[in-house]
N, C-alpha and C positions, 0 to 999 in steps of 0.2 A: 324172900326175906333175907337170905344170906347176902345176896348182891346188894340190897339196900343198906345193910349193915356195913359192908365193905366200902360202899360209896360214902356213907356218913363218916367212917373212919378216915377215908382219904381227904375229905373236906377239912377235917380237924387237923390233919397232919401236913397239908399242903404248905403252910407257912414255913415248915422246916426245910422245904426244898431250897429256899434261899440260903440256908446255912450249910449248903453243900453236903447233905446227908444222902449217901447212895441208897440207903434203905427206903427213903421216901419215894425216890424215883422208881425203885423196884416195886413199891406198892402200886404206883400208877400202872406199871407194866403188868402186874399181876391181874389187874382189872381189865386188861386189854386182850381181846380175843382176835387172834390172827390165823387160827387153824384152817379157816376157809379161804384165806388169801394166799397167793403165791408170793413168797418172800425169798429173795436171792441175797445171800450173805457174803460179806468179805470179798467183794470183787476188787481186784487191785486196779488203781488208776495211776500208779507209779511204782517205783521199785523199793521205796522205804517201807518199813513194817507198818507204820501208821497210815500209809496212803492206801486206804481201803474204803469201800462204800457198800451200803446195803440198798436194795431196791424193793419197794412194796408196790405190787401191781393191783389195780382195781379189778373187781370181779367181772366187770362188763368187758365184752370183747371189743376189739377195734383199737384205734389209735387215740391216745389221750394227751392232754396237756401235762406238763411236768412241773413239780416243785422240788427244789433242792434245799434241804435243811442242814444248817451247820450249828453244832451244839456250842454252848457256853462252858464256863468253868474257869474263868480268869486266865485262859490260855495255858492252864497248868493241870487240868483234871478233866474227868469225864470222857466218855466215848459215845459213838453212835449207838452202842448197845443199850445205853441208859434211856434211849428215847424212842423205844418201840411204839409207845402210845402216840407219838407224832406221826410216825409212818403209817400206822393203822388209820388214824383220824383222816388224813388227807387222801389215802387210797380209797377209803369208803366214800369220799366226796367226788371220786372220779379222776384223781390226779395220780399219775405215776410219781411216787414219792421216793426221793433219794436221800439217805442219811449219810453224812460224810464224816470221816475221821481226818485229823490233821496232826502234824508234829507239834509237840508240846514243849513249853518252857519248863525249867531253865536250860534243858539240853539244847533246845532250838529257840532262837529269839527272832524278833521281827527282822526281815519280812518272811521268814520261813513258813509261818502258819498261813499267811496270806497267799504266798506262792502255791502252797498246797491247795488252798481253796480254789484258786484260778485253775490249777491243773485238774481238779475234780470237775470244774465247770467244763473244761475242754473235753474231758472224757465223756461227760453227759452229752454235749453237743455232737460228738463224733459217733457215739454208740447207742444212745437211748432209743433210737428207732428200732433196734433189734430187741428192745424190751417193751414194745407197745407204746413208746412215748414219741411225741412230736417234737423234733429238735428245734422247730421254729416257734414253739410255745413253751419256753422255759422261764419259770420264776425262781428267784433265789431268796431264801429266808434264813434268818438266824436269830438266836436269843442271846443277849448279853455279849460276851466275847465273840460269839458266833455272829451276832448282828454287826459288830465291828468288822469281822472278817469279810462278810458279804458286801458291806458298804465300801470298804477299802479295795476289795477285789474288783468291783465294778468301776470305782472312781480312779484308781491308780492305773491309768491307761498304759504305762510302761510295762507293768506286770501282765496286763491283759494281752498286749501286743506280742510279748515274748512267747505266748502260747497261740498266737495267730487269731486272737479274739478282739472284739470291740464291744463297747457297752451296749450298743443297740442290737447285739445278738440276743439280748434277753428282754423279756416282756415286762419285768418289774422287779423291784427290790423291796423286801419286807423286813424291817428291822424291829425287833421286839426287845425293849428295855436295853438298848445298845449304848455303849460309851464311844461317842464319835469325836469328842473334843475335850480332852483332858491333858494335863501335863505328864508326858511319859516318864519324866524324872521320878515320879512316884512309884514306878514299876520298872526299875533298872534291870531286874532279872528277866523281864519280858521284852523291853524295848531298847535296852542298852543305852547308847549315847544319842539315839535319834531324837531330834527336836520335834516339838509340837507341829510345826508347819510341814515337817517331813513325813510324819507318821500318822497324823490324825486326818481322817477323811474330810471333815468339815473345813479343813484348811487348804485343800487343793482340789476343790470341785471345779471342773472345767469341761467344756465341750458338750456334745450331745449325749444325754444320758436317758435311760428308761425312767418311767415313773417310780416314785418312792412312796411307801407307806411306813410311817414311823409310829409305833405303838409305845406309849409310856404308861407305867404303873403309877397311879396316884400316890400310893404309899411305898414307893420304892425306897428301900433302906440301903441299897448298894450303889446304884447308878443315879446320879443327879439328873433330874428332868432337863436341866439346862443343856445337856448333851444333845438332846433331840431338838431343842429350840435353836441352838447354834447350827445344827445340821439343816434344819428347815430353812433358816435364813440364807445359808450358803446356796442351797439348791434353788430357792426362789430367785436369788440374784442371778443365778446361771440360766434362768428360764426353764428349769426342770420341773415337771408336774410333781407336787409333793402334798401328801396329806399327813397331818400330825393328829393323832387321836389319843387323848388321855383316858385311860380305862379307870373308872372310879372304884374305890374300895378294895383294890388288890395291891399286893406287894411284888417284889422282884421274882419270887418263885411262883406265886399264884397266877401271874399273867402267863407264865409258861404252862402251868397245870391246866389252865382254862382252854388250851388247845386240845386237850383230851376230849374225844367225841362224847363219851358217856358222862363226863362232868360238865360239859359246856353249858348245859341248861341251868346249872347252879350258880353261874358267874355272869358278869356282864359279857356281852357277845364278842369275845376276842376271836374265837374261831370263825364266827360268821363275818366279822369285819374283814378278816383275811380272805375268806372265800369271796366276799363281795368285791374286794379290790381286784382279785385275780380274774373274776368273771368280767368285770368292767374293762379290763385291759387285754383280754384275749382278742 
């Protein structure tokens, strides 16, 4: 009865996630049980204080596919610690799940947070086999600013090659409510003087890329759906496999909350759509 009451409370408060309220993410984590999972915290992937990641391991023995999750927060807030429910959700589904921190604005501006994302991908490719993960079966996923990070990290081949990586080292990209094509002049504290064609992933798609899944919240009040439409158009023109799925009746925060395993049945199937995409591309 107590769990049902907590779940109902979470459903009522999920819209507040989009208002950047840490307490609402904390509520989702309160409802998340990880005591029977092996979780490895604060593994450094670089020398900066924010260059750390957490790993959530499935209970099953053996080697597993991997999903790397990069958090949102307008490139200025949140950390991997706020998204325990994402780590648990995909570890339960049989994926070694990696949650990544990156340097934040305004102290660090573009491309620092994308460089950190690429550096984390490099660490995963080089080291995940020691943590029951298959380095040849790595998916990357992000929500909001994190969706931008993973898209730009894969598409900006100059940043990838600086770490000895290429886009086809990854099985797929999952962007949830991501801003892929807006004028960076609106966020000078994040993108400085970079132009749209320099910093927006939809404006420099080229070469061989892994498949993309773009999830859009129908009632998104923060990121315009046109971002995903523009991204899909650019990917299709490049010959890259891409799916764009609009999730009905959810907003910017609810589409993220729907990844939580214990709440996924109350929402349109965001979590299942992601799992289906990854299974298809393994």
